[in-house]
C-alpha positions in Angstrom: 113.5 86.4 80.5 112.4 83.0 80.7 114.0 80.3 83.1 114.2 76.7 83.5 112.3 75.4 86.7 114.9 75.4 89.7 114.8 72.6 92.3 112.8 73.5 95.2 112.1 72.2 98.7 109.0 70.7 100.0 107.8 74.3 100.9 108.4 75.4 97.3 111.5 77.5 98.3 114.7 77.7 96.4 118.0 78.9 97.5 120.4 81.2 95.3 120.1 83.0 92.4 117.9 82.4 89.3 120.6 83.3 87.0 122.0 80.0 86.4 118.5 78.8 85.4 117.9 81.5 82.9 117.5 80.4 79.3 118.5 83.5 77.5 115.3 83.7 75.6 113.0 86.8 76.2 109.3 86.7 75.3 106.6 89.4 75.1 104.2 88.5 78.0 102.2 91.7 77.7 98.4 91.3 77.5 98.6 88.1 79.4 96.5 86.9 82.4 98.3 89.2 85.0 99.3 91.9 82.7 99.9 95.0 84.8 98.4 93.3 87.9 94.8 93.6 86.4 93.8 90.3 87.7 94.9 91.1 91.4 93.1 94.7 91.2 89.9 93.1 89.9 89.7 90.3 92.5 90.6 92.5 95.4 88.2 95.2 94.8 85.5 93.2 93.5 85.7 90.7 96.6 85.9 93.8 98.9 82.8 95.4 97.4 80.6 92.1 97.5 81.7 91.5 101.1 80.7 94.9 102.0 77.4 94.7 100.2 76.4 91.2 101.6 77.3 92.4 105.1 75.1 95.4 104.6 72.2 93.0 103.7 72.7 90.8 106.8 73.2 93.8 109.2 70.4 96.0 108.0 67.9 93.9 106.1 65.1 96.4 106.7 67.0 99.2 104.8 67.3 97.4 101.7 64.6 97.1 99.1 62.4 93.8 99.2 63.4 91.1 96.8 61.8 91.1 93.6 59.6 88.1 92.9 
């Protein structure tokens, strides 16, 4: 379902139901940027993995291979 933009306050919040803003038009949004939460799953897991690896390099530099030059 698609909706017209409802009025919001300074915090971006709105009160009440979105029903009165419905356009009655449905669209097929499958395969979009946020389809099935793929973006969220990728960002969360990748960010965590990179942070753990960087912390390992910071905390245990002697246990990592020397940098390739």
